[in-house]
C-alpha positions in Angstrom: 15.4 33.0 14.0 12.0 31.8 15.1 10.9 32.2 18.6 11.3 29.1 20.7 8.0 27.3 21.4 7.3 26.4 25.0 4.3 24.7 26.5 3.5 27.8 28.6 3.0 29.8 25.4 1.3 27.0 23.4 -2.3 26.8 22.3 -2.4 23.0 22.9 -2.0 21.9 19.3 -0.7 18.5 20.2 -3.8 17.9 22.4 -6.3 18.6 19.6 -5.9 15.4 17.6 -4.6 11.8 17.6 -2.4 10.4 14.9 -1.5 6.8 14.4 1.0 5.3 11.9 -0.5 4.0 8.7 1.5 1.9 6.2 2.0 3.4 2.8 -0.8 2.1 0.5 0.3 -0.2 -2.3 -2.6 -2.6 -3.0 -6.3 -2.4 -3.7 -7.2 -3.3 -0.2 -4.9 -0.6 1.2 -6.6 2.1 -0.9 -10.1 0.9 0.0 -9.3 1.1 3.7 -7.8 4.5 3.2 -10.9 5.8 1.5 -13.1 4.2 4.2 -11.0 6.0 6.9 -11.3 9.4 5.3 -15.0 9.0 4.7 -15.4 9.7 8.5 -15.8 13.1 9.9 -12.6 14.8 11.1 -10.3 12.0 9.8 -7.5 12.4 7.2 -4.5 10.5 6.1 -1.2 12.3 5.7 2.4 11.9 4.9 4.6 14.0 7.2 7.7 16.0 6.2 9.8 12.9 7.0 7.8 10.6 4.7 5.9 8.9 7.5 2.3 7.9 6.7 -0.3 8.5 9.5 -4.1 8.7 10.1 -5.1 11.8 12.0 -8.4 12.1 13.9 -9.2 15.7 14.9 -10.6 15.3 18.4 -9.4 17.3 21.4 -8.2 15.6 24.6 -11.0 15.7 27.2 -8.6 17.2 29.6 -7.7 20.2 27.5 -9.2 23.3 29.2 -10.9 26.3 27.6 -7.6 28.1 28.0 -5.8 25.4 26.0 -4.0 24.2 29.1 -4.0 20.6 30.5 -6.4 20.3 33.4 -4.5 17.3 34.8 -1.0 18.5 34.1 0.6 17.2 37.3 -1.0 13.7 36.7 -0.9 13.8 32.9 -0.3 10.6 30.9 3.2 9.2 30.4 3.0 9.9 26.6 2.3 13.6 27.4 4.9 13.8 30.1 7.6 12.3 27.7 6.7 14.7 24.9 9.0 17.7 25.1 8.7 21.2 23.7 11.8 20.6 21.6 9.7 17.8 19.8 6.8 20.1 19.2 5.7 20.3 15.6 5.0 24.0 16.0 8.7 24.7 16.7 10.1 21.9 14.5 8.4 22.9 11.2 5.5 25.3 11.6 3.3 25.2 8.6 5.4 22.5 6.9 4.4 19.4 8.7 2.4 17.7 6.0 4.1 16.9 2.7 0.8 15.4 1.5 -2.7 15.2 2.9 -5.7 13.1 1.9 -9.1 14.4 2.9 -11.3 13.2 0.0 -11.6 10.2 -2.2 -10.5 12.5 -5.1 -7.2 13.1 -3.2 -6.6 9.4 -3.1 -7.6 8.9 -6.8 -5.1 11.7 -7.8 -2.4 9.9 -5.8 -3.2 6.6 -7.4 -3.0 8.2 -10.9 0.4 9.7 -10.0 1.9 6.3 -8.9 0.3 4.5 -11.9 -2.1 2.4 -9.9 -5.5 4.0 -10.8 -6.4 1.8 -13.8 -5.6 -1.4 -11.8 -7.6 -0.1 -8.9 -10.7 0.5 -11.1 -10.5 -2.9 -12.7 -10.3 -4.6 -9.3 -13.1 -2.5 -7.9 -15.3 -3.4 -10.8 -14.5 -7.1 -10.4 -15.3 -7.1 -6.7 -18.5 -5.2 -7.1 -19.8 -7.4 -9.9 -22.3 -9.8 -8.3 -21.0 -12.6 -10.6 -17.4 -11.7 -9.7 -15.3 -14.0 -7.6 -13.8 -11.4 -5.2 -15.5 -10.2 -2.0 -17.6 -7.0 -2.1 -16.1 -3.8 -0.7 -18.2 -4.2 2.4 -17.0 -7.8 2.9 -13.4 -6.7 2.3 -13.5 -4.0 5.0 -15.0 -6.4 7.4 -12.3 -9.0 6.7 -9.5 -6.5 6.8 -10.5 -4.8 10.1 -8.2 -7.0 12.2 -5.3 -6.4 9.7 -6.0 -2.6 9.8 -6.0 -2.6 13.6 -2.7 -4.4 13.7 -1.1 -2.2 11.1 -1.4 1.0 13.2 1.0 2.1 15.9 0.7 5.1 18.3 2.4 8.2 16.9 4.4 10.0 19.4 4.8 13.0 17.1 1.4 14.7 17.2 0.4 16.7 14.2 -0.8 20.2 14.3 
C-alpha cells in the first residue's frame, strides 16, 4: 500500500502549475487554438486519467517558498484551503495523471491522424492561408476566436503534477 500523502510531507506539486479546462478539440479552429497554446513556453494541453481535457501552464505560485511550503498558509486562497490532501494527484494516481499530453505541433498532428481529421485539417489550413481564399488567415482566426477561447475555459480544481 502506498504511503499516504500529506501536505506536511509534500513538495508543493499543486502549487507549481495552473490548469484550466479545455474542451476536446473537434474542428479546425479548435486545433489551431490548441497549437497556438502549446507554442508558448511551459504550456501543454493534456487529457487526464478521467478523460478531462485541460491546458497546463507551468508556473509556480508566487507564495511558494524555497522549502516548497506556502508562505501565506494561514491566509491562503479559498481554492487552496478547499483542496485536501485526499484530492492530491500525488496520492490519487502518482505517475499516471496524464492519459495523453500534447507539447508539440507534431503531438497534435499525430492525434488528428488517429481520429481521422488530419487531411481535413490540412485542406482547411491551405484554404485559409491562400491569399485568394475566402476564409480568414490563421492570425485573423486566432484574433476572432480569443473571446470564444477565454469563455471556453474554466478553473480546474484538480491541479496537475
